[in-house]
py3Dmol code that shows the C-alpha trace and the ligand (Angstrom):
import py3Dmol

protein = """\
ATOM      1  CA  MET A   1     -63.613 -96.008 129.476  1.00  0.00           C
ATOM      2  CA  TYR A   2     -64.135 -98.960 131.796  1.00  0.00           C
ATOM      3  CA  ARG A   3     -65.565 -96.683 134.482  1.00  0.00           C
ATOM      4  CA  LEU A   4     -68.053 -95.092 132.078  1.00  0.00           C
ATOM      5  CA  LEU A   5     -69.321 -98.487 131.054  1.00  0.00           C
ATOM      6  CA  VAL A   6     -69.869 -99.495 134.668  1.00  0.00           C
ATOM      7  CA  ILE A   7     -71.797 -96.314 135.369  1.00  0.00           C
ATOM      8  CA  SER A   8     -74.017 -96.758 132.340  1.00  0.00           C
ATOM      9  CA  THR A   9     -74.721-100.371 133.332  1.00  0.00           C
ATOM     10  CA  ILE A  10     -75.752 -99.260 136.813  1.00  0.00           C
ATOM     11  CA  LEU A  11     -77.955 -96.563 135.309  1.00  0.00           C
ATOM     12  CA  ALA A  12     -79.636 -99.107 133.079  1.00  0.00           C
ATOM     13  CA  LEU A  13     -80.230-101.345 136.079  1.00  0.00           C
ATOM     14  CA  VAL A  14     -81.704 -98.458 138.065  1.00  0.00           C
ATOM     15  CA  LEU A  15     -83.978 -97.557 135.169  1.00  0.00           C
ATOM     16  CA  THR A  16     -85.346-101.074 134.791  1.00  0.00           C
ATOM     17  CA  ALA A  17     -85.690-101.365 138.556  1.00  0.00           C
ATOM     18  CA  CYS A  18     -87.940 -98.276 138.623  1.00  0.00           C
ATOM     19  CA  GLY A  19     -91.156-100.236 139.053  1.00  0.00           C
ATOM     20  CA  GLY A  20     -94.048 -99.525 136.741  1.00  0.00           C
ATOM     21  CA  ARG A  21     -92.243 -98.512 133.580  1.00  0.00           C
ATOM     22  CA  PRO A  22     -92.624-101.029 130.784  1.00  0.00           C
ATOM     23  CA  ALA A  23     -89.284-102.685 130.071  1.00  0.00           C
ATOM     24  CA  SER A  24     -89.505-102.767 126.288  1.00  0.00           C
ATOM     25  CA  GLY A  25     -88.615 -99.581 124.441  1.00  0.00           C
ATOM     26  CA  SER A  26     -91.631 -99.695 122.131  1.00  0.00           C
ATOM     27  CA  GLU A  27     -94.092 -99.527 125.024  1.00  0.00           C
ATOM     28  CA  ILE A  28     -92.406 -96.714 126.883  1.00  0.00           C
ATOM     29  CA  THR A  29     -94.797 -94.082 125.468  1.00  0.00           C
ATOM     30  CA  ALA A  30     -97.905 -95.931 126.708  1.00  0.00           C
ATOM     31  CA  PRO A  31     -99.719 -94.113 129.494  1.00  0.00           C
ATOM     32  CA  VAL A  32     -99.240 -95.892 132.766  1.00  0.00           C
ATOM     33  CA  ILE A  33    -101.583 -93.934 135.043  1.00  0.00           C
ATOM     34  CA  LEU A  34    -104.886 -92.804 133.566  1.00  0.00           C
ATOM     35  CA  THR A  35    -107.201 -90.314 135.277  1.00  0.00           C
ATOM     36  CA  SER A  36    -110.794 -89.649 134.274  1.00  0.00           C
ATOM     37  CA  THR A  37    -110.467 -85.864 134.027  1.00  0.00           C
ATOM     38  CA  THR A  38    -107.883 -83.206 133.283  1.00  0.00           C
ATOM     39  CA  PHE A  39    -107.834 -81.714 136.801  1.00  0.00           C
ATOM     40  CA  LEU A  40    -107.252 -85.173 138.337  1.00  0.00           C
ATOM     41  CA  ALA A  41    -104.364 -85.667 135.883  1.00  0.00           C
ATOM     42  CA  ASP A  42    -102.735 -82.435 137.075  1.00  0.00           C
ATOM     43  CA  ILE A  43    -103.233 -83.315 140.743  1.00  0.00           C
ATOM     44  CA  THR A  44    -101.777 -86.800 140.108  1.00  0.00           C
ATOM     45  CA  ARG A  45     -98.755 -85.398 138.204  1.00  0.00           C
ATOM     46  CA  ASN A  46     -97.927 -83.283 141.239  1.00  0.00           C
ATOM     47  CA  ILE A  47     -97.688 -86.474 143.312  1.00  0.00           C
ATOM     48  CA  ALA A  48     -96.101 -88.695 140.653  1.00  0.00           C
ATOM     49  CA  GLY A  49     -93.450 -86.238 139.492  1.00  0.00           C
ATOM     50  CA  ASP A  50     -91.738 -87.714 136.441  1.00  0.00           C
ATOM     51  CA  ARG A  51     -91.685 -91.228 137.879  1.00  0.00           C
ATOM     52  CA  VAL A  52     -94.729 -92.399 135.916  1.00  0.00           C
ATOM     53  CA  GLN A  53     -96.629 -91.071 132.943  1.00  0.00           C
ATOM     54  CA  VAL A  54    -100.049 -89.595 133.731  1.00  0.00           C
ATOM     55  CA  GLU A  55    -102.776 -89.014 131.147  1.00  0.00           C
ATOM     56  CA  SER A  56    -106.393 -87.889 131.256  1.00  0.00           C
ATOM     57  CA  LEU A  57    -109.072 -90.019 129.612  1.00  0.00           C
ATOM     58  CA  LEU A  58    -111.232 -86.962 128.862  1.00  0.00           C
ATOM     59  CA  PRO A  59    -109.673 -84.213 126.771  1.00  0.00           C
ATOM     60  CA  VAL A  60    -109.446 -80.570 127.812  1.00  0.00           C
ATOM     61  CA  GLY A  61    -112.836 -78.869 127.500  1.00  0.00           C
ATOM     62  CA  ALA A  62    -114.968 -82.016 127.787  1.00  0.00           C
ATOM     63  CA  ASP A  63    -117.822 -81.867 130.298  1.00  0.00           C
ATOM     64  CA  PRO A  64    -117.775 -85.145 132.266  1.00  0.00           C
ATOM     65  CA  HIS A  65    -121.522 -84.793 133.024  1.00  0.00           C
ATOM     66  CA  SER A  66    -122.414 -85.177 129.355  1.00  0.00           C
ATOM     67  CA  TYR A  67    -119.366 -87.087 128.125  1.00  0.00           C
ATOM     68  CA  GLN A  68    -119.960 -89.689 125.412  1.00  0.00           C
ATOM     69  CA  PRO A  69    -117.118 -92.229 125.255  1.00  0.00           C
ATOM     70  CA  VAL A  70    -115.273 -92.809 121.984  1.00  0.00           C
ATOM     71  CA  PRO A  71    -113.801 -96.188 120.874  1.00  0.00           C
ATOM     72  CA  LYS A  72    -110.199 -95.213 121.661  1.00  0.00           C
ATOM     73  CA  ASP A  73    -111.160 -94.744 125.342  1.00  0.00           C
ATOM     74  CA  VAL A  74    -111.322 -98.534 125.710  1.00  0.00           C
ATOM     75  CA  ALA A  75    -107.772 -98.839 124.367  1.00  0.00           C
ATOM     76  CA  LYS A  76    -106.575 -96.104 126.750  1.00  0.00           C
ATOM     77  CA  ILE A  77    -108.076 -97.989 129.691  1.00  0.00           C
ATOM     78  CA  ASN A  78    -106.496-101.255 128.566  1.00  0.00           C
ATOM     79  CA  GLU A  79    -103.065 -99.648 128.172  1.00  0.00           C
ATOM     80  CA  SER A  80    -103.163 -98.097 131.638  1.00  0.00           C
ATOM     81  CA  LYS A  81    -102.067 -99.781 134.850  1.00  0.00           C
ATOM     82  CA  VAL A  82    -104.145 -97.698 137.252  1.00  0.00           C
ATOM     83  CA  LEU A  83    -107.263 -95.623 136.700  1.00  0.00           C
ATOM     84  CA  ILE A  84    -107.865 -92.666 139.015  1.00  0.00           C
ATOM     85  CA  VAL A  85    -111.444 -91.396 139.241  1.00  0.00           C
ATOM     86  CA  ASN A  86    -113.326 -88.776 141.252  1.00  0.00           C
ATOM     87  CA  GLY A  87    -116.106 -91.172 142.251  1.00  0.00           C
ATOM     88  CA  LEU A  88    -119.629 -90.288 143.483  1.00  0.00           C
ATOM     89  CA  GLU A  89    -121.042 -91.204 140.075  1.00  0.00           C
ATOM     90  CA  TYR A  90    -119.165 -88.360 138.364  1.00  0.00           C
ATOM     91  CA  GLU A  91    -117.801 -90.891 135.854  1.00  0.00           C
ATOM     92  CA  HIS A  92    -121.216 -92.163 134.726  1.00  0.00           C
ATOM     93  CA  PHE A  93    -119.621 -93.191 131.405  1.00  0.00           C
ATOM     94  CA  LEU A  94    -117.101 -95.527 133.041  1.00  0.00           C
ATOM     95  CA  GLU A  95    -119.138 -98.660 133.699  1.00  0.00           C
ATOM     96  CA  ALA A  96    -119.820 -99.312 130.013  1.00  0.00           C
ATOM     97  CA  LEU A  97    -116.195 -98.540 129.149  1.00  0.00           C
ATOM     98  CA  LEU A  98    -114.865-101.001 131.737  1.00  0.00           C
ATOM     99  CA  GLU A  99    -117.262-103.654 130.480  1.00  0.00           C
ATOM    100  CA  ASN A 100    -115.984-103.150 126.944  1.00  0.00           C
ATOM    101  CA  ALA A 101    -112.385-103.137 128.111  1.00  0.00           C
ATOM    102  CA  GLY A 102    -112.823-106.420 130.007  1.00  0.00           C
ATOM    103  CA  GLY A 103    -110.190-107.813 132.354  1.00  0.00           C
ATOM    104  CA  GLU A 104    -109.260-106.420 135.754  1.00  0.00           C
ATOM    105  CA  HIS A 105    -108.431-102.781 136.407  1.00  0.00           C
ATOM    106  CA  VAL A 106    -106.999-101.099 139.462  1.00  0.00           C
ATOM    107  CA  ILE A 107    -109.266 -98.164 140.238  1.00  0.00           C
ATOM    108  CA  VAL A 108    -108.380 -95.472 142.782  1.00  0.00           C
ATOM    109  CA  THR A 109    -111.317 -93.342 143.919  1.00  0.00           C
ATOM    110  CA  ALA A 110    -109.959 -89.932 144.876  1.00  0.00           C
ATOM    111  CA  SER A 111    -112.966 -88.918 147.009  1.00  0.00           C
ATOM    112  CA  ASP A 112    -112.869 -92.091 149.147  1.00  0.00           C
ATOM    113  CA  GLY A 113    -113.479 -91.380 152.819  1.00  0.00           C
ATOM    114  CA  LEU A 114    -115.070 -87.953 152.303  1.00  0.00           C
ATOM    115  CA  GLU A 115    -118.693 -87.451 153.351  1.00  0.00           C
ATOM    116  CA  PRO A 116    -120.750 -86.284 150.356  1.00  0.00           C
ATOM    117  CA  HIS A 117    -123.655 -83.831 150.299  1.00  0.00           C
ATOM    118  CA  THR A 118    -126.760 -85.688 149.147  1.00  0.00           C
ATOM    119  CA  MET A 119    -129.953 -84.519 147.510  1.00  0.00           C
ATOM    120  CA  GLU A 120    -133.142 -86.103 146.214  1.00  0.00           C
ATOM    121  CA  ASP A 121    -132.980 -87.529 142.730  1.00  0.00           C
ATOM    122  CA  GLU A 122    -135.000 -85.438 140.237  1.00  0.00           C
ATOM    123  CA  GLU A 123    -136.774 -88.455 138.761  1.00  0.00           C
ATOM    124  CA  ASN A 124    -137.100 -90.532 141.912  1.00  0.00           C
ATOM    125  CA  ALA A 125    -137.477 -88.500 145.117  1.00  0.00           C
ATOM    126  CA  SER A 126    -137.045 -91.578 147.326  1.00  0.00           C
ATOM    127  CA  GLN A 127    -133.498 -91.975 145.994  1.00  0.00           C
ATOM    128  CA  LEU A 128    -130.602 -89.826 147.164  1.00  0.00           C
ATOM    129  CA  VAL A 129    -127.823 -88.732 144.825  1.00  0.00           C
ATOM    130  CA  SER A 130    -124.397 -87.518 145.948  1.00  0.00           C
ATOM    131  CA  ASP A 131    -122.838 -84.249 144.857  1.00  0.00           C
ATOM    132  CA  PRO A 132    -119.530 -85.162 143.170  1.00  0.00           C
ATOM    133  CA  HIS A 133    -117.998 -81.611 143.010  1.00  0.00           C
ATOM    134  CA  MET A 134    -115.670 -82.015 146.006  1.00  0.00           C
ATOM    135  CA  TRP A 135    -112.599 -80.864 144.060  1.00  0.00           C
ATOM    136  CA  LEU A 136    -113.914 -77.307 144.148  1.00  0.00           C
ATOM    137  CA  ASP A 137    -112.917 -77.233 147.843  1.00  0.00           C
ATOM    138  CA  PRO A 138    -109.091 -77.527 147.993  1.00  0.00           C
ATOM    139  CA  ASN A 139    -109.345 -78.609 151.602  1.00  0.00           C
ATOM    140  CA  ARG A 140    -111.167 -81.776 150.520  1.00  0.00           C
ATOM    141  CA  VAL A 141    -108.617 -82.236 147.720  1.00  0.00           C
ATOM    142  CA  ILE A 142    -106.016 -82.901 150.429  1.00  0.00           C
ATOM    143  CA  THR A 143    -107.865 -86.208 150.961  1.00  0.00           C
ATOM    144  CA  TYR A 144    -107.848 -86.785 147.181  1.00  0.00           C
ATOM    145  CA  VAL A 145    -104.069 -86.345 147.248  1.00  0.00           C
ATOM    146  CA  GLU A 146    -103.629 -88.824 150.096  1.00  0.00           C
ATOM    147  CA  ASN A 147    -105.779 -91.407 148.292  1.00  0.00           C
ATOM    148  CA  ILE A 148    -103.869 -90.933 145.035  1.00  0.00           C
ATOM    149  CA  ARG A 149    -100.509 -91.185 146.852  1.00  0.00           C
ATOM    150  CA  GLU A 150    -101.656 -94.442 148.408  1.00  0.00           C
ATOM    151  CA  GLY A 151    -102.754 -95.755 144.998  1.00  0.00           C
ATOM    152  CA  LEU A 152     -99.445 -94.833 143.349  1.00  0.00           C
ATOM    153  CA  THR A 153     -97.454 -96.321 146.220  1.00  0.00           C
ATOM    154  CA  HIS A 154     -99.390 -99.579 146.010  1.00  0.00           C
ATOM    155  CA  PHE A 155     -98.672 -99.753 142.284  1.00  0.00           C
ATOM    156  CA  ASP A 156     -95.023 -98.714 142.608  1.00  0.00           C
ATOM    157  CA  PRO A 157     -93.755 -99.357 146.171  1.00  0.00           C
ATOM    158  CA  ASP A 158     -90.189 -98.324 145.237  1.00  0.00           C
ATOM    159  CA  GLY A 159     -91.464 -94.798 144.628  1.00  0.00           C
ATOM    160  CA  ALA A 160     -92.985 -94.460 148.118  1.00  0.00           C
ATOM    161  CA  ALA A 161     -90.479 -91.905 149.409  1.00  0.00           C
ATOM    162  CA  ILE A 162     -90.739 -89.723 146.297  1.00  0.00           C
ATOM    163  CA  TYR A 163     -94.548 -89.849 146.313  1.00  0.00           C
ATOM    164  CA  LYS A 164     -94.552 -88.952 150.014  1.00  0.00           C
ATOM    165  CA  SER A 165     -92.297 -85.918 149.635  1.00  0.00           C
ATOM    166  CA  ASN A 166     -94.159 -84.744 146.499  1.00  0.00           C
ATOM    167  CA  THR A 167     -97.450 -85.170 148.382  1.00  0.00           C
ATOM    168  CA  ASP A 168     -96.220 -83.138 151.356  1.00  0.00           C
ATOM    169  CA  ALA A 169     -95.074 -80.329 149.044  1.00  0.00           C
ATOM    170  CA  TYR A 170     -98.356 -80.307 147.118  1.00  0.00           C
ATOM    171  CA  ILE A 171    -100.477 -80.364 150.284  1.00  0.00           C
ATOM    172  CA  ALA A 172     -98.557 -77.269 151.423  1.00  0.00           C
ATOM    173  CA  GLN A 173     -99.529 -75.615 148.113  1.00  0.00           C
ATOM    174  CA  LEU A 174    -103.180 -76.619 148.616  1.00  0.00           C
ATOM    175  CA  LYS A 175    -103.165 -75.116 152.107  1.00  0.00           C
ATOM    176  CA  ASN A 176    -101.736 -71.906 150.670  1.00  0.00           C
ATOM    177  CA  LEU A 177    -104.467 -71.943 148.028  1.00  0.00           C
ATOM    178  CA  ASP A 178    -107.142 -72.389 150.706  1.00  0.00           C
ATOM    179  CA  ALA A 179    -105.726 -69.435 152.679  1.00  0.00           C
ATOM    180  CA  TRP A 180    -105.526 -67.342 149.493  1.00  0.00           C
ATOM    181  CA  ILE A 181    -109.184 -68.060 148.667  1.00  0.00           C
ATOM    182  CA  THR A 182    -110.274 -67.156 152.201  1.00  0.00           C
ATOM    183  CA  GLU A 183    -108.402 -63.875 151.891  1.00  0.00           C
ATOM    184  CA  GLN A 184    -109.847 -63.135 148.416  1.00  0.00           C
ATOM    185  CA  VAL A 185    -113.463 -63.806 149.378  1.00  0.00           C
ATOM    186  CA  SER A 186    -113.078 -61.569 152.436  1.00  0.00           C
ATOM    187  CA  GLN A 187    -113.365 -58.704 149.912  1.00  0.00           C
ATOM    188  CA  ILE A 188    -117.035 -59.666 149.569  1.00  0.00           C
ATOM    189  CA  THR A 189    -119.162 -58.701 152.548  1.00  0.00           C
ATOM    190  CA  PRO A 190    -121.001 -61.708 154.058  1.00  0.00           C
ATOM    191  CA  GLU A 191    -124.449 -60.499 152.875  1.00  0.00           C
ATOM    192  CA  LYS A 192    -123.171 -60.356 149.293  1.00  0.00           C
ATOM    193  CA  ARG A 193    -121.757 -63.885 149.301  1.00  0.00           C
ATOM    194  CA  LEU A 194    -124.548 -65.229 147.122  1.00  0.00           C
ATOM    195  CA  LEU A 195    -124.158 -67.599 144.206  1.00  0.00           C
ATOM    196  CA  ALA A 196    -126.388 -68.411 141.249  1.00  0.00           C
ATOM    197  CA  THR A 197    -124.903 -70.983 138.907  1.00  0.00           C
ATOM    198  CA  ASN A 198    -125.889 -72.978 135.843  1.00  0.00           C
ATOM    199  CA  HIS A 199    -125.946 -76.350 137.614  1.00  0.00           C
ATOM    200  CA  GLU A 200    -125.297 -77.107 141.269  1.00  0.00           C
ATOM    201  CA  ALA A 201    -121.513 -77.311 141.185  1.00  0.00           C
ATOM    202  CA  LEU A 202    -120.460 -75.016 144.030  1.00  0.00           C
ATOM    203  CA  GLY A 203    -121.972 -76.728 147.101  1.00  0.00           C
ATOM    204  CA  TYR A 204    -118.685 -77.719 148.744  1.00  0.00           C
ATOM    205  CA  PHE A 205    -117.023 -74.456 147.724  1.00  0.00           C
ATOM    206  CA  SER A 206    -119.916 -72.549 149.324  1.00  0.00           C
ATOM    207  CA  GLU A 207    -119.703 -74.571 152.512  1.00  0.00           C
ATOM    208  CA  ARG A 208    -115.965 -73.948 152.867  1.00  0.00           C
ATOM    209  CA  TYR A 209    -116.039 -70.203 152.104  1.00  0.00           C
ATOM    210  CA  SER A 210    -119.425 -69.231 153.601  1.00  0.00           C
ATOM    211  CA  PHE A 211    -121.438 -68.535 150.456  1.00  0.00           C
ATOM    212  CA  THR A 212    -125.184 -69.071 150.119  1.00  0.00           C
ATOM    213  CA  ILE A 213    -126.456 -70.728 146.962  1.00  0.00           C
ATOM    214  CA  ILE A 214    -129.506 -68.858 145.659  1.00  0.00           C
ATOM    215  CA  GLY A 215    -130.280 -71.381 142.969  1.00  0.00           C
ATOM    216  CA  ALA A 216    -129.214 -72.910 139.687  1.00  0.00           C
ATOM    217  CA  VAL A 217    -130.564 -72.603 136.155  1.00  0.00           C
ATOM    218  CA  ILE A 218    -130.512 -76.411 136.066  1.00  0.00           C
ATOM    219  CA  PRO A 219    -131.347 -77.357 139.684  1.00  0.00           C
ATOM    220  CA  ASN A 220    -129.335 -80.550 139.503  1.00  0.00           C
ATOM    221  CA  ILE A 221    -125.823 -81.758 140.350  1.00  0.00           C
ATOM    222  CA  SER A 222    -125.408 -82.618 136.642  1.00  0.00           C
ATOM    223  CA  SER A 223    -125.254 -80.071 133.839  1.00  0.00           C
ATOM    224  CA  ASP A 224    -126.808 -82.793 131.684  1.00  0.00           C
ATOM    225  CA  ALA A 225    -130.231 -82.536 133.402  1.00  0.00           C
ATOM    226  CA  SER A 226    -133.149 -80.381 132.274  1.00  0.00           C
ATOM    227  CA  THR A 227    -135.105 -77.528 133.792  1.00  0.00           C
ATOM    228  CA  SER A 228    -138.848 -76.783 133.784  1.00  0.00           C
ATOM    229  CA  ALA A 229    -140.638 -73.485 133.150  1.00  0.00           C
ATOM    230  CA  GLY A 230    -141.704 -73.507 136.797  1.00  0.00           C
ATOM    231  CA  GLN A 231    -138.110 -73.922 138.004  1.00  0.00           C
ATOM    232  CA  MET A 232    -137.016 -71.062 135.726  1.00  0.00           C
ATOM    233  CA  ALA A 233    -139.732 -68.787 137.133  1.00  0.00           C
ATOM    234  CA  GLU A 234    -138.733 -69.749 140.672  1.00  0.00           C
ATOM    235  CA  LEU A 235    -135.091 -68.877 139.999  1.00  0.00           C
ATOM    236  CA  ILE A 236    -136.068 -65.532 138.461  1.00  0.00           C
ATOM    237  CA  ASP A 237    -137.975 -64.680 141.681  1.00  0.00           C
ATOM    238  CA  LEU A 238    -135.038 -65.790 143.848  1.00  0.00           C
ATOM    239  CA  ILE A 239    -132.550 -63.743 141.832  1.00  0.00           C
ATOM    240  CA  LYS A 240    -134.755 -60.642 142.070  1.00  0.00           C
ATOM    241  CA  SER A 241    -135.423 -60.996 145.805  1.00  0.00           C
ATOM    242  CA  SER A 242    -131.826 -61.864 146.766  1.00  0.00           C
ATOM    243  CA  GLY A 243    -130.126 -59.175 144.710  1.00  0.00           C
ATOM    244  CA  VAL A 244    -127.441 -61.596 143.444  1.00  0.00           C
ATOM    245  CA  PRO A 245    -125.737 -59.640 140.622  1.00  0.00           C
ATOM    246  CA  ALA A 246    -124.597 -62.455 138.304  1.00  0.00           C
ATOM    247  CA  ILE A 247    -125.154 -66.020 137.118  1.00  0.00           C
ATOM    248  CA  LEU A 248    -121.921 -68.010 136.954  1.00  0.00           C
ATOM    249  CA  LEU A 249    -121.352 -70.566 134.197  1.00  0.00           C
ATOM    250  CA  ASP A 250    -118.638 -72.950 133.205  1.00  0.00           C
ATOM    251  CA  GLU A 251    -117.236 -72.207 129.758  1.00  0.00           C
ATOM    252  CA  VAL A 252    -118.399 -75.652 128.577  1.00  0.00           C
ATOM    253  CA  GLU A 253    -122.037 -74.995 129.556  1.00  0.00           C
ATOM    254  CA  ASN A 254    -124.775 -73.757 127.247  1.00  0.00           C
ATOM    255  CA  PRO A 255    -125.492 -70.122 128.239  1.00  0.00           C
ATOM    256  CA  GLU A 256    -128.892 -69.904 126.499  1.00  0.00           C
ATOM    257  CA  LEU A 257    -131.169 -70.415 129.528  1.00  0.00           C
ATOM    258  CA  ALA A 258    -128.951 -68.348 131.810  1.00  0.00           C
ATOM    259  CA  GLN A 259    -129.110 -65.516 129.263  1.00  0.00           C
ATOM    260  CA  GLN A 260    -132.934 -65.716 129.200  1.00  0.00           C
ATOM    261  CA  ILE A 261    -132.980 -65.372 132.992  1.00  0.00           C
ATOM    262  CA  ALA A 262    -130.457 -62.542 132.843  1.00  0.00           C
ATOM    263  CA  ASP A 263    -132.627 -60.698 130.307  1.00  0.00           C
ATOM    264  CA  GLU A 264    -135.594 -60.912 132.699  1.00  0.00           C
ATOM    265  CA  THR A 265    -133.680 -59.959 135.825  1.00  0.00           C
ATOM    266  CA  GLY A 266    -130.998 -57.599 134.565  1.00  0.00           C
ATOM    267  CA  VAL A 267    -128.114 -59.614 136.092  1.00  0.00           C
ATOM    268  CA  ARG A 268    -124.868 -60.411 134.288  1.00  0.00           C
ATOM    269  CA  VAL A 269    -123.927 -63.817 132.916  1.00  0.00           C
ATOM    270  CA  ILE A 270    -120.322 -64.802 133.577  1.00  0.00           C
ATOM    271  CA  THR A 271    -119.438 -67.591 131.150  1.00  0.00           C
ATOM    272  CA  ASP A 272    -115.785 -68.330 131.775  1.00  0.00           C
ATOM    273  CA  LEU A 273    -115.608 -70.278 134.996  1.00  0.00           C
ATOM    274  CA  HIS A 274    -113.717 -73.580 134.790  1.00  0.00           C
ATOM    275  CA  LEU A 275    -115.321 -76.107 137.085  1.00  0.00           C
ATOM    276  CA  GLU A 276    -115.099 -79.424 135.251  1.00  0.00           C
ATOM    277  CA  SER A 277    -111.999 -79.162 133.041  1.00  0.00           C
ATOM    278  CA  LEU A 278    -108.627 -77.482 132.826  1.00  0.00           C
ATOM    279  CA  THR A 279    -107.720 -75.355 129.795  1.00  0.00           C
ATOM    280  CA  ASP A 280    -104.786 -75.664 127.380  1.00  0.00           C
ATOM    281  CA  GLY A 281    -102.568 -72.925 128.795  1.00  0.00           C
ATOM    282  CA  PRO A 282    -104.054 -70.011 130.811  1.00  0.00           C
ATOM    283  CA  PRO A 283    -106.333 -69.350 132.603  1.00  0.00           C
ATOM    284  CA  ALA A 284    -106.766 -72.872 134.047  1.00  0.00           C
ATOM    285  CA  ALA A 285    -103.696 -74.839 132.988  1.00  0.00           C
ATOM    286  CA  THR A 286    -103.412 -76.470 136.423  1.00  0.00           C
ATOM    287  CA  TYR A 287    -105.857 -77.375 139.189  1.00  0.00           C
ATOM    288  CA  ILE A 288    -104.523 -74.546 141.373  1.00  0.00           C
ATOM    289  CA  ASP A 289    -104.794 -72.034 138.492  1.00  0.00           C
ATOM    290  CA  MET A 290    -108.328 -73.251 137.813  1.00  0.00           C
ATOM    291  CA  LEU A 291    -109.431 -72.453 141.366  1.00  0.00           C
ATOM    292  CA  LYS A 292    -107.609 -69.121 141.416  1.00  0.00           C
ATOM    293  CA  HIS A 293    -109.246 -68.111 138.144  1.00  0.00           C
ATOM    294  CA  ASN A 294    -112.724 -69.067 139.380  1.00  0.00           C
ATOM    295  CA  VAL A 295    -112.296 -67.231 142.666  1.00  0.00           C
ATOM    296  CA  THR A 296    -111.084 -64.094 140.857  1.00  0.00           C
ATOM    297  CA  GLN A 297    -114.145 -64.222 138.569  1.00  0.00           C
ATOM    298  CA  ILE A 298    -116.495 -64.742 141.531  1.00  0.00           C
ATOM    299  CA  VAL A 299    -114.930 -61.946 143.572  1.00  0.00           C
ATOM    300  CA  ASN A 300    -115.052 -59.534 140.622  1.00  0.00           C
ATOM    301  CA  ALA A 301    -118.703 -60.388 139.962  1.00  0.00           C
ATOM    302  CA  LEU A 302    -119.911 -60.038 143.569  1.00  0.00           C
ATOM    303  CA  ARG A 303    -117.687 -57.406 145.144  1.00  0.00           C
TER     304      ARG A 303
END
"""
ligand_1 = """\
1
ZN
Zn -120.654 -80.268 137.492
"""
view = py3Dmol.view(width=600, height=400)
view.addModel(protein, "pdb")
view.setStyle({"model": 0}, {"cartoon": {"style": "trace"}})
view.addModel(ligand_1, "xyz")
view.setStyle({"model": 1}, {"stick": {}})
view.zoomTo()
view.show()
């Protein structure tokens, strides 16, 4: 009996010593690490293991480009210890939220240190905007993982060894994913590696796996931008002259314009890519599943 008591006391001490977890029982369900999006939450969970709780600010199926914050987002930010974001203006909704939340927040920018693709701003050509979609290249996500590991370790130094070994294991999985994608896309001959999308989301993916982007229904890095009749006509010409067989859309995007273009050009519209959000269960329950699903859809459409 005496021995059992000693063991349980030590366990209790170890539990309270696990930095980061709130000590009081009533707060234990509060999210500790908050990420902006669902795919960042999955990536972070792979590094954190069960040492800290990880939650996504945006729900499954929300498009970050057009996201409108709700009042409870401020509470979520205030309850969290660390906020992990993609960066490169992807979280355009965040500034107002942080202002409303007040106080100081530790923010980890997953894309820190990576060189972004830039393009001219639609409304102001003298201004350059950065393409935020780096997560669609798993090779760049290795840097995300390192940045997130560093952020978690700073917040919870006692977990350093666990975060390091989880990070190493996950990076190995990302390298396998990268090799798998390379092998899958090799089924498409180089001259058929052409992409037409709804908005310009696949720039980094194309660079990594040698695709050429023909154009986008909304020629912008945000799905929340608009398109002109002239831009539509231009894309129709490009689709006809290139022979690209399909327009690829995220499930959260409005397929109306893409369907109009498809009707004029005779190409297919694929509407179930997952570029900006995971899904509840298959086909994109995790970041790795999300990329595998997209690559399978792309290969099937272009092969
Ligand atoms: Zn996007």
